[in-house]
C-alpha positions, 0 to 999 in steps of 0.5 A: 538838496531840500527846499525851505518847505522841507521838500526833497528835490529829485534834481539839483538843477533844471536849465531852460532855454536853447537846445540845438545841434552844433555842426563843428568844422573839423578842419582847424585854421581855415575859413568856414566857407572851405570847411569840408566836414563837420562833427555833430554835437548837442549844443545851446548854452543851457543844454551844455550846462545841463550836461556839464553839471551831470558829468560833475555828479549833479542831477540835472534836467532841461526844459526846452523844445526840439523838433520831431525830427532826426536832430531832435531825437539826437538831442534827446538821446544824447541827453539821456546818455549823459544822465540829463532828465528829459521830462521837460523836453517837448517834441514840436511837430511844427518846427525844426530843431535849431542848428549852429555851424561853427568853426575854429579859424584861429586863436581869436576868430570862431565863425558861427552861424545860427540857423534859428528861424522859427526853430523849436526851442524859441517856441517854448511858451508859458503852457510848456512850463510845469510848476511841479517839474520846476519845483522838483529841482533845487535851482533853475537856470534861465538865460538871456537868449530866452528873454529875446521874444515875448513867448520865451520871455513869459515862459522863463519868468513863469519858471523863475517865479515857480522856482522862487515859490517852491523855495529854490534858487534862480540862476541867470546866465546872461548869455548875450548873443547880439545876433539873436536879438536882431542887433547884428547881421546873421553872418556875424553870429560870433559878435559878443557885444552891441549896446542896446538900451532896449535889451538892457531893460529887458534883461534887467526885468528878471534881476529881482528874481535872481540868486546868482548872475553870471556873465563875461565883462561884455555881458555885464556891460549889456546887463548894466547898461554901460561899458564901465564894468564897475558901474555896470556891476553897481547898477546890477547890484542896485536891482538884485542881491544875487551873487554876481560873477564876472568871467574874465577869460584867461584872467579867471573870474571875480565874484561879488557877494555884497557891495561892488568895490571900486576895483574888480580885484577887490572882489573874490578873485578866482585865478585862471589857469595858463592854458593855450586857447584852442576854442573858446566856444562852450568854455563859458558853459563849462565855467557855469557847470563848474561853478554850480558844482560848488555853489549848489552844494554850498561850497565856499565861493573861492572853491566854486571859482576854482571849479569854474575856472578849471572846467573852462580851461579844460573846455577851451583846450578842446574841440566841441562844447558839450562833449568837451565838458569834464567829468568829476574824476577828470576835474579832480585829476586836473586840480591835483597837479600844476604841471600840465602842458600848456597845450592841455589836449596833448596830455594823454593822461587827462585825455584818457580820463576824459574819454573813459569817464564820459563813455555811455552807457555803462555795462555790468554784464555783456553777453555777445552773440558773435557772428563776425566770422568770415574765413570760417564761413568761407571754409564752411561753404567750401566744405559743403559744396552745395551751398554758396556764399550769397546765402551767408548774409541771410544766415547772419540776419537770422543770428540777430533774430536769435539774439533778439529772442533771448535778449528781448529789450534787456540790457547787457546783450550784444552782437558782433558782426562783420561788414562783409557778410553781416552788414544786413545784421549790423543795419538791423541792430542799429535801432536796438539797444544792443551793444554792437561790435564790428571787426576790422582785422583781416582774418588770420593776418599776422602781422596784423592788417586791416580789412578794407584798407591800409589806414584804420582811420580811413576805414573807420570814417565810414563806420557808424559811431555806435559800432565798437571796433573789434580787432583780433591780434595773434600776439605772444609775448615771446614772438620775434622782435620784428614781428612784435614791432610790426604788430605794435605799429598797427595797434597804435595806428588803430588806437589813434584812429579810434580816438580820432573817430570817437569809436570804442575799441575792443582788443582781442588777444589770442596767444595760445596759437603761437607759443606756450601759455603760462600763468602770466602770458596773457598778462604780459601781453596786456601790460605791453599794450599799455606800455605802447600807450594804448588803452582799449575800452574792452579786452576780449581774452581766451578762457583760462582755467587757472585762477592765477592767470585771471588774477595776473590780468586783473592786477595789470588792468587795475593798475594801468587803466582802472577805467577799463570797461572790462573783459569778455571771454572768447570761445575758440569753437570750444564745446558748450561744456568746456565754455561753461567750465571756463565761466566758473574760473572767470566769474571770480574776476569782477573785470570779466563782464561776460562773453563774446562767443560764436561758433559754439552757438551757430556752427551746427545750425549754419551747416544744416541751414546751408544744406537745406536741412532746416528752415529759418525758424529752426535755425533761429530756434537752435541758435537762440537755445544755444545762446540761452544756455551760455547766458544762463551758465554765465549768470549762474557762475556769477551768482555762485561766486557772489554767494 
């Protein structure tokens, strides 16, 4: 996008205003008073819109304040994960980040409480507005809430004027919340309309600066100063030449690029989608994001309306605001068909695309030091006789130090550690940028059982969200039918639990211990897992010397889940030489991202350290050296294939 001055813009859109943490009640159909658990998401209308347009392929940024607290850091980290520019996100050491408590009581009632007393984002002031940052975007979005106090009003107007001076466009999201203007009691955060001449006057003061104005009928009423929608639109038109868009819920929307006719249906009508309403909160922000995906690229108004209504329909069917926003791939998929179920969240196709295309970050390479072994350490300690299991957790902490020595702060590295002996290592890794995996299977179980309980969802409820669930299954396609059925049930339970708790899943398959291996053996297992309706984020597979085996696996994954993150190779205590040879065969497959290897790296140092033959530093050094050889070997194999 280029301005009238010929300036190339870094951002398509920058939004300004509310940024909070949404605590969403997880129990649907009950009173907020009796809610027992909450999901935590980023929120605030401009923040949601910034995320929404980023997911739809535009470059967005946000101007706001957050507290210098855990919740403020959460917002900043989530925005970065979503690809939103945070140059304009200011940390306020004097104020806390705003919080919102929300619930879904029924299809018509969505209780909502704003905790915004002297909160960080309402302290935004003129001095926080950098005209250069504003001018780096092609458009600016301001919203009604940030006109409700003098300082934030002044900040919003300064930003809008800077955008106009730079030749960009200003979007006004009316975003009327009576409680935030002091027009409703604090317990009635869900109220959508209370008439106020003073609020109308304040909102109307920005109209001459606007190029696009978007609101619900109630918001059009407050902006226009009357509950007659056509009359309100005409009042707005008299003060602004902006494109006016009226959101009409299930009826879609209507846009007015010029004079306002006598009937809403005489405008540019965008038809809605027949979707069951599950949660209206956040749907308007998704609507705005969808509309802007078209409008900022000068698409026809009709197409902008289609994008907007489709995005709103998808979000209205889900839990949450920002996390419910669709990706561009997802939007395209939704618009490609008209036979979606009315209860849209029941579509496994759409929900998988939503999950898979909104994962962050992306990994081009993954080299993992695996120290998740439990039974192997039990056996090692038993064999040595002089050692004890109490020392094993300390050794696993040393493995993390070895990983850090090789990886430093570079991307594409990971740690795989268990909660039994490796919890301190897992805790130490949480503040790093490393990928973190954690096993859930009971070691050696066949049929599969879970360590820590019968139900995977119960186990995962206590796990940090950043822990990728790793599950090893000893599975051969020619296993007896009853064994396969038991394993399948467990795999399905685990997959559903991971999606429910929002954990990624790495499924490890070892077939060689329970039957002969042909070129298509592992590919048959992978295909069967997909037939179950299970879509692992990652696969961890045995090395295969035959290129045909990798080709067969690759064909299945590309056909069944083109959004799969990829494959990592397992080691099975192979020698260093054997692993390096296996890398050469696997590196030809673009789906193989690297390896997750353990015993080849730590087995000998562990035995010597547990016997007291070497100290901590020597153990770290040996493991780091072994790991570095494999990392370099993998990269060399990849380079050779690319040459």
